[in-house]
Z-matrix of the N, CA and C atoms (Angstrom, degrees):
N
C 1 1.446
C 2 1.532 1 111.10
N 3 1.323 2 115.04 1 -40.52
C 4 1.466 3 118.87 2 -179.45
C 5 1.524 4 110.79 3 -62.70
N 6 1.351 5 116.99 4 -35.20
C 7 1.454 6 120.91 5 -179.59
C 8 1.531 7 111.12 6 -65.03
N 9 1.332 8 116.51 7 -37.33
C 10 1.466 9 120.90 8 -179.67
C 11 1.525 10 110.01 9 -65.30
N 12 1.324 11 116.42 10 -44.54
C 13 1.459 12 120.88 11 179.04
C 14 1.531 13 109.94 12 -64.99
N 15 1.331 14 116.47 13 -42.13
C 16 1.467 15 120.55 14 179.60
C 17 1.522 16 110.68 15 -62.19
N 18 1.331 17 117.88 16 -39.65
C 19 1.470 18 121.08 17 178.81
C 20 1.522 19 111.31 18 -60.54
N 21 1.323 20 116.80 19 -39.52
C 22 1.460 21 120.11 20 179.61
C 23 1.522 22 111.23 21 -65.55
N 24 1.322 23 116.29 22 -42.81
C 25 1.465 24 119.61 23 177.97
C 26 1.529 25 111.00 24 -63.97
N 27 1.327 26 116.75 25 -43.99
C 28 1.467 27 120.84 26 -179.03
C 29 1.526 28 110.28 27 -64.64
N 30 1.307 29 117.12 28 -43.03
C 31 1.466 30 120.84 29 179.58
C 32 1.525 31 110.58 30 -58.75
N 33 1.331 32 116.28 31 -44.50
C 34 1.461 33 120.52 32 179.35
C 35 1.526 34 111.40 33 -64.92
N 36 1.317 35 116.95 34 -41.05
C 37 1.461 36 119.93 35 -179.37
C 38 1.521 37 111.40 36 -69.48
N 39 1.323 38 117.43 37 -41.09
C 40 1.468 39 121.01 38 -178.71
C 41 1.521 40 111.62 39 -60.62
N 42 1.325 41 117.12 40 -34.78
C 43 1.466 42 120.73 41 179.92
C 44 1.526 43 112.26 42 -62.17
N 45 1.328 44 117.17 43 -23.19
C 46 1.467 45 120.58 44 -178.23
C 47 1.528 46 113.40 45 -96.86
N 48 1.338 47 117.71 46 -8.92
C 49 1.463 48 121.09 47 -173.20
C 50 1.522 49 112.06 48 -100.04
N 51 1.346 50 115.33 49 143.53
C 52 1.463 51 118.85 50 168.94
C 53 1.530 52 108.18 51 -89.13
N 54 1.324 53 117.71 52 -179.16
C 55 1.468 54 121.69 53 -173.49
C 56 1.528 55 112.77 54 -60.04
N 57 1.323 56 117.51 55 -44.72
C 58 1.471 57 120.49 56 -179.38
C 59 1.533 58 111.35 57 -66.79
N 60 1.337 59 115.99 58 -42.61
C 61 1.458 60 119.68 59 178.67
C 62 1.528 61 110.68 60 -65.21
N 63 1.329 62 116.72 61 -35.52
C 64 1.462 63 121.48 62 178.72
C 65 1.527 64 110.36 63 -61.59
N 66 1.340 65 116.42 64 -49.06
C 67 1.469 66 120.36 65 179.48
C 68 1.522 67 111.27 66 -61.74
N 69 1.325 68 116.51 67 -42.17
C 70 1.466 69 120.65 68 -180.00
C 71 1.531 70 110.60 69 -65.23
N 72 1.327 71 117.47 70 -44.25
C 73 1.467 72 121.10 71 179.43
C 74 1.519 73 110.95 72 -62.99
N 75 1.319 74 116.57 73 -39.92
C 76 1.461 75 120.77 74 178.79
C 77 1.531 76 110.58 75 -60.71
N 78 1.323 77 116.16 76 -45.00
C 79 1.469 78 121.17 77 179.47
C 80 1.534 79 110.90 78 -65.31
N 81 1.315 80 117.12 79 -42.14
C 82 1.467 81 120.26 80 -178.88
C 83 1.528 82 111.35 81 -66.97
N 84 1.331 83 117.21 82 -39.03
C 85 1.460 84 119.20 83 177.68
C 86 1.522 85 111.21 84 -67.64
N 87 1.329 86 117.21 85 -32.05
C 88 1.460 87 120.00 86 175.82
C 89 1.523 88 109.58 87 -63.68
N 90 1.333 89 117.40 88 -41.90
C 91 1.474 90 121.03 89 177.81
C 92 1.527 91 110.78 90 -62.03
N 93 1.333 92 115.46 91 -46.81
C 94 1.464 93 119.23 92 -178.28
C 95 1.523 94 111.68 93 -65.29
N 96 1.324 95 116.97 94 -38.98
C 97 1.471 96 120.16 95 -179.85
C 98 1.522 97 110.99 96 -63.39
N 99 1.334 98 116.83 97 -36.15
C 100 1.462 99 118.99 98 179.50
C 101 1.524 100 111.58 99 -67.82
N 102 1.333 101 117.47 100 -25.83
C 103 1.467 102 120.73 101 179.43
C 104 1.528 103 111.74 102 -70.11
N 105 1.317 104 117.69 103 -20.34
C 106 1.456 105 120.41 104 -179.34
C 107 1.531 106 112.85 105 -68.97
N 108 1.303 107 117.80 106 -9.00
C 109 1.467 108 120.54 107 176.51
C 110 1.535 109 111.67 108 -82.14
N 111 1.315 110 117.51 109 -5.11
C 112 1.467 111 122.97 110 -179.61
C 113 1.534 112 109.02 111 -97.96
N 114 1.307 113 116.71 112 124.43
C 115 1.474 114 120.56 113 -174.81
C 116 1.535 115 112.65 114 -64.28
N 117 1.325 116 118.47 115 -38.21
C 118 1.468 117 120.59 116 179.41
C 119 1.530 118 110.79 117 -65.39
N 120 1.321 119 116.50 118 -36.09
C 121 1.462 120 121.28 119 176.93
C 122 1.531 121 109.39 120 -62.22
N 123 1.328 122 116.83 121 -47.19
C 124 1.468 123 121.05 122 178.89
C 125 1.518 124 111.69 123 -61.42
N 126 1.319 125 116.50 124 -37.12
C 127 1.465 126 120.38 125 178.11
C 128 1.524 127 110.26 126 -61.00
N 129 1.315 128 117.04 127 -43.39
C 130 1.468 129 121.17 128 179.85
C 131 1.533 130 110.29 129 -65.29
N 132 1.331 131 116.75 130 -45.19
C 133 1.463 132 121.03 131 -177.94
C 134 1.534 133 111.35 132 -65.52
N 135 1.322 134 117.48 133 -37.43
C 136 1.467 135 121.62 134 -176.86
C 137 1.530 136 113.51 135 -86.83
N 138 1.300 137 117.41 136 -10.88
C 139 1.460 138 120.99 137 -174.62
C 140 1.530 139 111.78 138 -67.56
N 141 1.334 140 116.81 139 124.97
C 142 1.469 141 119.42 140 176.71
C 143 1.540 142 112.51 141 -77.56
N 144 1.332 143 117.36 142 -11.02
C 145 1.458 144 121.32 143 -178.91
C 146 1.531 145 112.54 144 -81.81
N 147 1.331 146 117.07 145 -13.40
C 148 1.469 147 121.29 146 -179.42
C 149 1.518 148 107.75 147 -102.34
N 150 1.327 149 116.31 148 128.53
C 151 1.466 150 119.30 149 -176.92
C 152 1.533 151 111.82 150 -75.72
N 153 1.332 152 115.79 151 165.01
C 154 1.465 153 123.12 152 -175.14
C 155 1.528 154 111.84 153 -60.34
N 156 1.321 155 117.37 154 -40.64
C 157 1.470 156 120.90 155 -179.22
C 158 1.526 157 110.65 156 -63.49
N 159 1.312 158 117.35 157 -42.58
C 160 1.470 159 121.28 158 -179.96
C 161 1.526 160 110.95 159 -65.33
N 162 1.339 161 116.00 160 -39.22
C 163 1.465 162 119.61 161 178.57
C 164 1.518 163 110.96 162 -65.27
N 165 1.329 164 117.31 163 -44.46
C 166 1.472 165 118.93 164 -179.87
C 167 1.523 166 110.81 165 -67.61
N 168 1.338 167 117.58 166 -37.35
C 169 1.468 168 120.25 167 175.60
C 170 1.523 169 111.19 168 -62.39
N 171 1.333 170 116.07 169 -39.57
C 172 1.461 171 121.17 170 177.25
C 173 1.537 172 110.52 171 -61.41
N 174 1.331 173 116.89 172 -45.99
C 175 1.461 174 120.79 173 179.31
C 176 1.527 175 111.31 174 -63.82
N 177 1.315 176 116.09 175 -40.62
C 178 1.464 177 119.67 176 178.96
C 179 1.530 178 111.76 177 -65.88
N 180 1.320 179 116.98 178 -28.39
C 181 1.469 180 119.59 179 178.27
C 182 1.531 181 110.90 180 -71.24
N 183 1.330 182 117.13 181 -20.02
C 184 1.463 183 121.14 182 179.89
C 185 1.524 184 113.03 183 -84.77
N 186 1.314 185 116.40 184 -16.41
C 187 1.467 186 120.04 185 -177.79
C 188 1.514 187 110.27 186 -120.03
N 189 1.320 188 115.83 187 170.76
C 190 1.465 189 121.84 188 -179.76
C 191 1.526 190 109.33 189 -92.69
N 192 1.310 191 116.19 190 75.39
C 193 1.455 192 120.11 191 -176.78
C 194 1.520 193 108.57 192 -156.46
N 195 1.335 194 116.00 193 170.11
C 196 1.458 195 119.07 194 175.82
C 197 1.522 196 109.83 195 -125.51
N 198 1.305 197 116.53 196 167.81
C 199 1.467 198 120.94 197 -172.76
C 200 1.519 199 112.86 198 -72.96
N 201 1.327 200 118.94 199 -13.76
C 202 1.464 201 121.14 200 -179.96
C 203 1.520 202 112.57 201 -88.17
N 204 1.308 203 118.19 202 -8.78
C 205 1.461 204 120.59 203 -179.47
C 206 1.519 205 110.36 204 -79.03
N 207 1.322 206 115.50 205 170.64
C 208 1.464 207 120.78 206 178.37
C 209 1.526 208 110.65 207 -62.20
N 210 1.315 209 115.78 208 -41.65
C 211 1.465 210 119.65 209 179.83
C 212 1.526 211 111.00 210 -65.75
N 213 1.320 212 116.63 211 -40.39
C 214 1.463 213 120.63 212 177.82
C 215 1.518 214 112.06 213 -62.74
N 216 1.322 215 115.88 214 -43.13
C 217 1.471 216 119.80 215 178.17
C 218 1.528 217 110.73 216 -67.39
N 219 1.335 218 116.13 217 -35.02
C 220 1.461 219 120.56 218 178.34
C 221 1.531 220 110.56 219 -65.19
N 222 1.337 221 116.85 220 -43.91
C 223 1.465 222 120.18 221 178.12
C 224 1.524 223 111.21 222 -64.27
N 225 1.325 224 116.69 223 -36.25
C 226 1.463 225 120.33 224 177.09
C 227 1.533 226 110.05 225 -64.31
N 228 1.337 227 116.75 226 -41.23
C 229 1.458 228 120.71 227 177.50
C 230 1.529 229 111.17 228 -62.34
N 231 1.345 230 116.21 229 -45.86
C 232 1.466 231 119.81 230 177.50
C 233 1.523 232 110.97 231 -58.64
N 234 1.302 233 116.44 232 -40.92
C 235 1.457 234 121.25 233 -179.29
C 236 1.532 235 110.81 234 -66.37
N 237 1.327 236 117.35 235 -43.90
C 238 1.466 237 120.59 236 179.79
C 239 1.521 238 112.03 237 -64.71
N 240 1.326 239 116.89 238 -33.94
C 241 1.468 240 121.52 239 -179.19
C 242 1.532 241 112.24 240 -88.99
N 243 1.327 242 116.87 241 5.12
C 244 1.469 243 122.87 242 -179.67
C 245 1.526 244 110.99 243 58.09
N 246 1.336 245 115.89 244 45.96
C 247 1.464 246 121.71 245 -177.98
C 248 1.531 247 112.34 246 -120.66
N 249 1.310 248 117.86 247 20.08
C 250 1.464 249 120.28 248 -179.20
C 251 1.525 250 112.05 249 -63.93
N 252 1.324 251 117.13 250 -26.18
C 253 1.457 252 120.27 251 179.36
C 254 1.541 253 112.10 252 -67.42
N 255 1.339 254 117.33 253 -9.27
C 256 1.468 255 121.60 254 178.13
C 257 1.531 256 113.22 255 -83.96
N 258 1.310 257 117.64 256 -4.99
C 259 1.471 258 120.62 257 -174.67
C 260 1.534 259 112.67 258 -57.07
N 261 1.337 260 121.84 259 -42.15
C 262 1.469 261 118.99 260 176.85
C 263 1.539 262 112.92 261 -60.57
N 264 1.328 263 117.57 262 -40.21
C 265 1.466 264 120.52 263 177.56
C 266 1.522 265 111.08 264 -68.71
N 267 1.325 266 116.75 265 -37.40
C 268 1.465 267 120.61 266 177.11
C 269 1.524 268 109.57 267 -63.48
N 270 1.319 269 117.20 268 -40.49
C 271 1.466 270 121.34 269 177.60
C 272 1.525 271 111.26 270 -61.18
N 273 1.337 272 116.99 271 -45.14
C 274 1.469 273 120.70 272 178.58
C 275 1.520 274 111.17 273 -62.25
N 276 1.327 275 116.57 274 -41.48
C 277 1.462 276 120.12 275 179.67
C 278 1.525 277 111.15 276 -66.46
N 279 1.330 278 117.22 277 -37.54
C 280 1.470 279 120.29 278 175.77
C 281 1.530 280 110.00 279 -62.05
N 282 1.327 281 117.11 280 -42.61
C 283 1.468 282 120.29 281 178.69
C 284 1.527 283 110.77 282 -61.90
N 285 1.323 284 116.27 283 -40.90
C 286 1.461 285 120.84 284 178.95
C 287 1.525 286 110.62 285 -65.27
N 288 1.314 287 116.97 286 -45.16
C 289 1.472 288 120.71 287 179.62
C 290 1.530 289 110.84 288 -64.85
N 291 1.316 290 116.61 289 -35.43
C 292 1.468 291 120.71 290 177.34
C 293 1.526 292 109.92 291 -67.22
N 294 1.336 293 117.32 292 -40.48
C 295 1.468 294 120.88 293 177.37
C 296 1.516 295 110.91 294 -62.34
N 297 1.321 296 117.12 295 -41.14
C 298 1.469 297 120.41 296 178.18
C 299 1.524 298 110.24 297 -65.58
N 300 1.324 299 116.67 298 -44.49
C 301 1.463 300 120.72 299 -178.96
C 302 1.529 301 111.79 300 -61.57
N 303 1.333 302 116.13 301 -42.38
C 304 1.463 303 120.96 302 -176.75
C 305 1.524 304 112.85 303 -91.31
N 306 1.333 305 117.61 304 -5.20
C 307 1.477 306 123.07 305 -174.61
C 308 1.526 307 110.41 306 52.43
N 309 1.319 308 115.58 307 46.26
C 310 1.460 309 122.38 308 -177.88
C 311 1.523 310 108.61 309 -134.91
N 312 1.338 311 116.25 310 112.77
C 313 1.450 312 121.63 311 -175.09
C 314 1.518 313 110.92 312 -118.09
N 315 1.333 314 114.43 313 149.80
C 316 1.459 315 120.50 314 178.75
C 317 1.522 316 108.85 315 -108.73
N 318 1.328 317 114.86 316 140.19
C 319 1.451 318 120.88 317 179.73
C 320 1.507 319 110.87 318 -130.15
N 321 1.318 320 115.17 319 -179.29
C 322 1.452 321 121.81 320 -175.20
C 323 1.519 322 109.27 321 -135.18
N 324 1.324 323 116.03 322 131.03
C 325 1.462 324 122.16 323 172.56
C 326 1.521 325 105.95 324 -112.68
N 327 1.335 326 116.32 325 119.86
C 328 1.456 327 119.09 326 -178.80
C 329 1.522 328 109.85 327 -131.26
N 330 1.312 329 115.04 328 157.46
C 331 1.454 330 121.55 329 178.53
C 332 1.513 331 110.86 330 148.53
N 333 1.338 332 115.02 331 -178.28
C 334 1.461 333 118.74 332 -179.71
C 335 1.525 334 111.87 333 -99.25
N 336 1.310 335 116.91 334 11.67
C 337 1.461 336 122.50 335 178.62
C 338 1.532 337 108.44 336 -98.30
N 339 1.336 338 116.00 337 133.40
C 340 1.462 339 120.24 338 178.49
C 341 1.530 340 110.10 339 -75.80
N 342 1.321 341 116.07 340 130.61
C 343 1.457 342 123.00 341 178.16
C 344 1.528 343 108.01 342 -108.25
N 345 1.324 344 116.74 343 124.75
C 346 1.461 345 120.50 344 177.67
C 347 1.523 346 108.90 345 -77.42
N 348 1.326 347 117.18 346 158.81
C 349 1.466 348 119.41 347 176.90
C 350 1.537 349 112.55 348 -58.18
N 351 1.326 350 117.59 349 -34.28
C 352 1.467 351 120.61 350 178.31
C 353 1.525 352 111.00 351 -66.37
N 354 1.337 353 116.83 352 -40.99
C 355 1.463 354 120.57 353 178.27
C 356 1.530 355 110.77 354 -66.90
N 357 1.321 356 115.89 355 -40.25
C 358 1.462 357 120.59 356 178.42
C 359 1.526 358 109.73 357 -62.62
N 360 1.319 359 116.45 358 -44.42
C 361 1.462 360 121.11 359 179.02
C 362 1.525 361 111.50 360 -62.63
N 363 1.323 362 116.38 361 -40.31
C 364 1.463 363 120.63 362 178.68
C 365 1.531 364 111.25 363 -65.09
N 366 1.333 365 116.54 364 -42.06
C 367 1.463 366 120.21 365 177.09
C 368 1.532 367 110.81 366 -62.96
N 369 1.330 368 116.54 367 -41.48
C 370 1.463 369 120.23 368 178.58
C 371 1.524 370 111.08 369 -61.29
N 372 1.327 371 116.80 370 -44.30
C 373 1.465 372 119.24 371 -178.91
C 374 1.523 373 111.66 372 -68.54
N 375 1.325 374 118.51 373 -38.34
C 376 1.471 375 121.06 374 179.83
C 377 1.524 376 111.00 375 -67.44
N 378 1.318 377 117.01 376 -44.18
C 379 1.462 378 119.27 377 178.23
C 380 1.527 379 110.97 378 -68.34
N 381 1.337 380 116.95 379 -35.52
C 382 1.464 381 120.22 380 177.26
C 383 1.517 382 110.63 381 -62.11
N 384 1.333 383 116.39 382 -44.01
C 385 1.461 384 120.28 383 179.33
C 386 1.523 385 111.33 384 -67.52
N 387 1.302 386 117.61 385 -39.31
C 388 1.465 387 122.54 386 -177.98
C 389 1.529 388 111.33 387 -62.08
N 390 1.322 389 116.63 388 -44.29
C 391 1.464 390 120.91 389 -175.11
C 392 1.524 391 113.18 390 -102.30
N 393 1.323 392 117.76 391 0.44
C 394 1.463 393 123.43 392 178.55
C 395 1.533 394 112.22 393 57.13
N 396 1.323 395 114.94 394 41.19
C 397 1.462 396 122.94 395 175.88
C 398 1.524 397 107.74 396 -140.74
N 399 1.321 398 117.09 397 171.61
C 400 1.461 399 122.24 398 175.34
C 401 1.525 400 107.84 399 -91.23
N 402 1.329 401 116.28 400 123.03
C 403 1.462 402 121.63 401 -179.01
C 404 1.516 403 109.32 402 -116.35
N 405 1.332 404 115.79 403 132.44
C 406 1.463 405 121.87 404 174.69
C 407 1.528 406 107.63 405 -123.17
N 408 1.326 407 115.49 406 133.30
C 409 1.458 408 120.52 407 -178.78
C 410 1.514 409 111.51 408 -108.64
N 411 1.320 410 114.50 409 146.64
C 412 1.459 411 123.03 410 170.40
C 413 1.526 412 105.73 411 -111.43
N 414 1.305 413 116.87 412 137.80
C 415 1.464 414 119.72 413 -179.48
C 416 1.528 415 110.08 414 -104.63
N 417 1.321 416 114.60 415 137.67
C 418 1.463 417 121.55 416 178.17
C 419 1.520 418 108.08 417 -133.24
N 420 1.299 419 115.53 418 130.27
C 421 1.465 420 121.77 419 178.01
C 422 1.526 421 107.84 420 -91.15
N 423 1.351 422 116.19 421 124.21
C 424 1.461 423 120.28 422 176.69
C 425 1.525 424 109.60 423 -142.34
N 426 1.321 425 117.30 424 -169.82
C 427 1.460 426 120.70 425 -173.64
C 428 1.530 427 114.05 426 -92.05
N 429 1.323 428 119.13 427 9.37
C 430 1.465 429 121.98 428 175.72
C 431 1.524 430 108.59 429 -66.89
N 432 1.329 431 117.50 430 122.75
C 433 1.465 432 121.98 431 -175.81
C 434 1.532 433 109.61 432 -81.52
N 435 1.301 434 115.58 433 78.35
C 436 1.458 435 123.26 434 -178.28
C 437 1.513 436 109.02 435 153.83
N 438 1.325 437 114.95 436 -146.24
C 439 1.457 438 119.68 437 179.80
C 440 1.522 439 108.65 438 -140.39
N 441 1.321 440 115.50 439 142.47
C 442 1.458 441 121.44 440 178.98
C 443 1.522 442 108.44 441 -132.99
N 444 1.323 443 115.83 442 130.35
C 445 1.460 444 122.18 443 178.27
C 446 1.522 445 107.67 444 -116.48
N 447 1.333 446 116.11 445 124.74
C 448 1.456 447 121.14 446 -177.36
C 449 1.521 448 110.48 447 -125.60
N 450 1.322 449 115.24 448 131.01
C 451 1.461 450 123.53 449 170.96
C 452 1.523 451 106.07 450 -126.74
N 453 1.321 452 116.67 451 83.04
C 454 1.459 453 121.48 452 -172.84
C 455 1.524 454 112.93 453 -59.42
N 456 1.330 455 117.50 454 -42.54
C 457 1.461 456 120.34 455 -177.09
C 458 1.526 457 112.52 456 -65.22
N 459 1.320 458 116.85 457 -25.51
C 460 1.459 459 120.94 458 177.78
C 461 1.526 460 111.66 459 -97.27
N 462 1.311 461 117.41 460 -4.93
C 463 1.457 462 121.67 461 179.39
C 464 1.518 463 113.16 462 72.28
N 465 1.335 464 116.89 463 35.91
C 466 1.461 465 121.40 464 -176.66
C 467 1.520 466 109.67 465 -120.16
N 468 1.335 467 115.15 466 133.14
C 469 1.458 468 121.18 467 172.55
C 470 1.520 469 107.48 468 -141.91
N 471 1.316 470 116.11 469 123.90
C 472 1.455 471 122.71 470 178.79
C 473 1.515 472 106.98 471 -124.05
N 474 1.349 473 115.94 472 132.41
C 475 1.463 474 117.85 473 178.66
C 476 1.518 475 110.09 474 -141.84
N 477 1.313 476 113.45 475 150.97
C 478 1.458 477 122.05 476 175.28
C 479 1.516 478 106.42 477 -132.24
N 480 1.344 479 115.62 478 117.98
C 481 1.449 480 120.66 479 -178.28
C 482 1.523 481 109.88 480 -110.77
N 483 1.303 482 116.31 481 125.72
C 484 1.465 483 121.65 482 178.60
C 485 1.524 484 109.78 483 -65.53
N 486 1.322 485 117.72 484 -38.67
C 487 1.467 486 121.34 485 178.42
C 488 1.532 487 111.14 486 -61.48
N 489 1.314 488 116.25 487 -42.67
C 490 1.464 489 119.35 488 179.24
C 491 1.522 490 111.19 489 -66.93
N 492 1.331 491 116.86 490 -39.09
C 493 1.463 492 120.57 491 177.11
C 494 1.524 493 110.59 492 -59.91
N 495 1.328 494 116.10 493 -44.81
C 496 1.473 495 119.91 494 178.32
C 497 1.528 496 111.24 495 -60.98
N 498 1.318 497 116.91 496 -43.86
C 499 1.462 498 121.05 497 -179.72
C 500 1.527 499 110.93 498 -63.53
N 501 1.326 500 117.29 499 -41.60
C 502 1.462 501 120.52 500 179.69
C 503 1.526 502 111.48 501 -68.57
N 504 1.328 503 116.61 502 -37.70
C 505 1.465 504 119.52 503 177.71
C 506 1.526 505 110.30 504 -65.84
N 507 1.321 506 117.33 505 -42.58
C 508 1.469 507 121.02 506 178.15
C 509 1.525 508 110.31 507 -62.15
N 510 1.297 509 117.34 508 -42.78
C 511 1.456 510 122.06 509 179.04
C 512 1.533 511 110.71 510 -62.84
N 513 1.323 512 116.48 511 -43.16
C 514 1.452 513 121.40 512 179.90
C 515 1.533 514 110.73 513 -64.15
N 516 1.319 515 116.30 514 -42.91
C 517 1.481 516 120.37 515 179.84
C 518 1.531 517 110.53 516 -64.66
N 519 1.342 518 116.51 517 -42.65
C 520 1.465 519 120.82 518 178.39
C 521 1.525 520 111.68 519 -63.15
N 522 1.312 521 118.72 520 -37.30
C 523 1.452 522 122.26 521 178.65
C 524 1.535 523 110.43 522 -69.00
N 525 1.320 524 115.29 523 -34.84
C 526 1.470 525 120.05 524 -178.39
C 527 1.520 526 111.95 525 -71.41
N 528 1.316 527 117.87 526 -25.05
C 529 1.476 528 122.09 527 -177.47
C 530 1.465 529 110.88 528 -77.53
């Protein structure tokens, strides 16, 4: 539900921003979203004893902006409507909208198989050609017995599991007997 509300706010804000302001707002929301991992920051944002103006001034002091800008007025609106807790979702939506605008998406390759830089580059180029966008992958080593490729923004997940392959081969051999 929070994501739906955040999308509406982002859509309204994007309509008022030019390209430079869009990039700047995206960066500033990323900074603010990272602050939500600090418990004292959350205490200030959630505190009913601090008025909306003080909260928006506090947020503006954390970023490179002033209260007369579009972003400053937007933060003041969020504060007045008691929607500051939506900032992490707004940041994610800005990143998604930026990826769509630039046709540049980030994905994840995970598993217990080592991927060489050449293989990673080849996967990036193949997925880029397939979806007609620029794809960049991050690799993460974990305990998944195989490989999993995820492009959440494009709604794509591809996986190959060695355990599943073994199970299917055993099943096939048993059926053949």
